C-alpha positions in Angstrom: 23.7 2.3 15.6 26.1 0.5 13.2 24.7 -2.5 11.5 26.8 -5.6 10.6 24.7 -6.4 7.5 25.3 -4.4 4.3 23.7 -4.2 0.9 24.6 -7.1 -1.4 25.5 -9.4 1.6 24.2 -13.0 1.4 22.0 -13.6 4.5 20.0 -16.5 5.9 16.5 -15.9 7.3 16.4 -17.2 10.9 12.8 -16.3 11.9 9.4 -15.8 10.3 7.6 -17.4 7.4 10.7 -17.6 5.2 12.9 -19.3 7.9 15.7 -21.2 6.3 15.8 -19.3 3.0 18.9 -17.5 1.9 19.1 -14.4 -0.3 20.9 -11.2 -1.2 20.2 -8.0 0.7 18.7 -5.4 -1.6 18.4 -2.5 0.8 19.2 -1.6 4.4 17.3 0.9 6.6 19.4 1.7 9.6 16.9 4.1 11.2 14.2 1.5 11.4 16.5 -1.6 11.7 15.0 -3.2 8.6 16.4 -4.9 5.6 14.9 -6.1 2.3 16.0 -9.6 1.2 15.6 -10.8 -2.4 12.8 -13.2 -2.8 11.7 -13.2 0.9 8.6 -11.7 2.6 6.8 -11.4 -0.8 3.5 -9.6 -0.9 1.0 -8.9 -3.7 0.4 -5.2 -4.1 -2.4 -3.7 -6.1 -1.1 -1.1 -8.6 -3.0 1.5 -10.6 -2.6 1.7 -14.3 0.4 3.7 -15.4 2.7 4.1 -18.4 4.9 1.3 -17.1 1.9 -1.0 -16.3 -1.0 0.1 -18.6 -3.6 -2.4 -17.2 -2.7 -2.0 -13.5 -3.3 -5.2 -11.6 -1.1 -6.9 -9.0 2.7 -6.9 -8.5 4.7 -9.2 -6.2 7.3 -7.3 -4.2 9.6 -7.7 -1.2 8.7 -6.0 2.0 11.2 -4.9 4.7 11.8 -7.3 7.6 13.5 -6.7 11.0 17.3 -7.1 10.9 17.1 -9.4 13.9 15.4 -12.0 11.7 18.4 -12.4 9.4 22.0 -13.6 9.9 25.0 -13.5 7.5 25.1 -16.7 5.5 28.1 -18.8 6.7 27.9 -17.7 10.3 
């Protein structure tokens, strides 16, 4: 299936907790019909200590959301 939304497009969230927000698409997953939008659907993930993060702790990151919940900004 061909998707109308591409990476780096500006989109508006039309459903869910972040409804009304706009952001840039960071990644598109056509097989699962999901997109990751900058600053939306943020979750706190626990991370183990590593070279990058020596103390471990929590990291805020975006999670994929269904493509039906976003629309191109300006449409």
